[in-house]
N, C-alpha and C positions, 0 to 999 in steps of 0.2 A: 543540431548539436551545438550547444552553447559553451559547454565546459571546455576550457583550453587543455586540460589534462586528457579528457576523452579524445579531443582532436589529435593530440600528440600520440596517444595510444593507437588510434585508428591509423594514423600515418605510419607508425612503426610496424603495425601488423600488415598493412598493405604493402610495405617494402619487403617484409620477410615474414610470411605466414608461419614459418617453421621456427621462429625465434622462441626461445624458452621463456617461461614466466619470469625467471630471474633476469634474463636479458632485457625483457620489456620493462621490468621494474626499474632496472638501472637506467634505461632510456628515458622513462618518464618521472623518475624520482619518487616512486611509491614502493611499498612493501609488496612482496610476491602475492600475498593473500588479497591485498587491495586491488592489484592488477587483475587477479583471477575474478574477483567479484565484479569489477567494472567490465571485463570482457563478457562475462555471463549476462550482465544487464544489457550491454550493447548488442549481444546476440539476440536476447529476448525482445529487445525493442526493434530488431530488424536492421539496425545500422550495419552490423556485420552479418551478412546473409549466408556466409559459408566460407570454406577454405578449399582450395583445389591446387592440384599440381599444374605447372605450366609445362606443356609438352611441346617439344621442337617439332613443328609440322613436317619439316624435311626429313628428320630422322624417323618420323612415324609414317613416311611414305605418301605424304600429301604436300609436296613442295609448291604446287600451283595454286595461287589464291586469285580470286576474282570477285568483283562486285557485279551483281545482276539486278538491274532495274526491272520492275514488273509493272506493266500498265494494262488494266483490264480491257479486253476487247469490247465488252458491253458494260458501260458505267452503271447500268441498272442491276447488274448481277450481284448476288449476295457477297458481302465483304468478309469472306472466310479464308482468305489467302494464308494467313499464318497457320491455321489448322490444317490446311490442305498440303502444305510443304513441310510440316514438322517431321514427318516420317523420313524425310531425305537426310541421311546422316552427314552428307557433305555440306549441308547448310549449317553454318556455325552461328549465324545471327540473322534475324529478320527485323527490319525497321520499317515503320510507317513513316513516309516522308512527304514533304510539301513539294509541289512542282508538277511537272507533267506526269511523272510516274507516281504510283501509289505506294510501292514498297521497294526497299533495297535489301537484297540478300547479300551476305558475305559468305563465300563458299571456299572450301579447300578440297582439292582433288589431286590425283597423282600425275595425270598427263592431260595434254590438250584434248585428246580423244575422250577421256573421262569427263572433261568439261562439256564437250559437245553432247555426250549422252545425258549428263545432268540437265542441261538446258532442255533437251527433248523430254525428259521426265517431268520437268517443271511445267512445260507447255501442255503435257498430257493431264497433269494433275489439276491445272488451273487454266482457264481460258484467258491468256494474257499474251501481250507482245513482250519481248525481252530486249534489253540493251545491256551488253556485257563489256566490262572493262577489266582487262587482265592486269594484275599487279606484277610489275617488273622487279621491284625491290621494296622491302619493308625496312624502314630505318628504326622504328620503334613501335611497339604496341603493348597492350597489357600494362600500361603505366599505372603506378599507384594513384589512387584517387586524390589523396592529399599530399602536399609537399612535405618533405622531411624537415624537421626542426633545424634551422640553419645555425644553431649554436656554435 
């Protein structure tokens, strides 16, 4: 994305996806119709992939977060881990990683017992060893992709 106005528009939307077209127009110095056209183009180009609500995990009953590293028991086995764990709703993210492990999952559950059950489900779904790190406190996440214009 080369256009500085597009960059400011994406930054504004990533800070507040519920901003009105008028608010965004004021933020980037364009007309409402120009902002709407640019947003449509950014969406069509895949720069803006969608809009979603940020849900408080604690209020939603999933206060316990953890990272789970997955290492295949057999390095020759098919590499289909993402597809095999996708049905587990507690898995919020699945990353392919470099290092000893092959994948890193980010999960959210209600209790330590729920985490233990999830780890068992993962091990049943995929032949892997796991290493789990429980998150004690999150200082920030879901940060906007681009910094706000420092005007």
